[in-house]
N, C-alpha and C positions, 0 to 999 in steps of 0.2 A: 397635423392630426395625429393623435396618439393611438395606440393599439386598442385601448378601451373604447374610445369614441368610435373607431372603425368597427369594432365588434358590436357595439350597441346599434349602430346604423345597419349593419348586416342583419341583425336579428329583426329589426323593424321591417326591412325589405323582405326577408324570408316570410314573416308573418303576413305582410301585405300580399305577397304572391300566393300564399296558401288561401287567404280569404278570397282573393280575386278568382282563383281556380274553383273554389266552392260556389261562388256566385255564378260562374259560367255553367257549372253542372246543374245548378238550380234553374237556370234559363232553359236548359234542355228538358228538365223535368216538367216545367211549366208548359213548354211547347208541346211536349208529348201529351200532357193532360188536355191541352186544347186541340188535340188531334192535328197539329200542324206538322209534326214530324214523328217518325218512329212508332214504337209500340210500347204500351204501358204494361209492365208486369211488376207484381209485388211479391217479394220473397218473404215467407213467414217462417220464422225460426225461433223456437223457444229454448233458451239455454243451450244453444249450439246442438240441438237434437232435432231430428225429424224435420229438416228444412223442406218446405213445400212451396210451389209456385201457385199463387192465387189463380192465375190463368188456367193452370191444369186442373184446379179444383172447381172453379166457377165457370170457366170458359173465358176466352179473350174478350169478347164483347161485353159479357156480364161484369167482368173485372173492371173494364174501362168505365162502364156506366156507373158502377157502384162506388168507385173510389176517385174518379177524376176530379170532381169538384173539391173534395176535402183535401186531396193531395196538392192541387193547384193553390188552394188557399194557404195551406201550411208552408208550401215552398215559397210563396210570395212573402209571407210573414218572415220566414227565415232569411230570405234574401234582403229584406229591409233591415233586419237586425245586423246582418253581415255588412251591408253598405254603411250603416252607422259606425260599425267597428272599423271599417276601412277608412272612413273619413277621420276617425279619431287617431288612427295610426299616422295619417298624413299630418295632422296637427302636431302630434308628438315629434315627428321627424322635423317639421319646420321650426319647432321651438329649440331644437338642439343646434 
């Protein structure tokens, strides 16, 4: 194996690890939205100014009720997109 091939494989592995880590974090988000673990908090930040916690504005219960379904749906869609990306990386790696 030459250095270029090794470097190409390393990049694929690094991408796969990054995608896998994001999917794991999304699992935590989904579990939190489903009230299975943890606490849901949303940080609001416009152009790196005036960051605020939705829980401190609306209250923890209200934040959870208002955003959990939308966040869980968005996280599920993003996870599906990442899973497809991850599978594509596996195909590329197998082709080399």
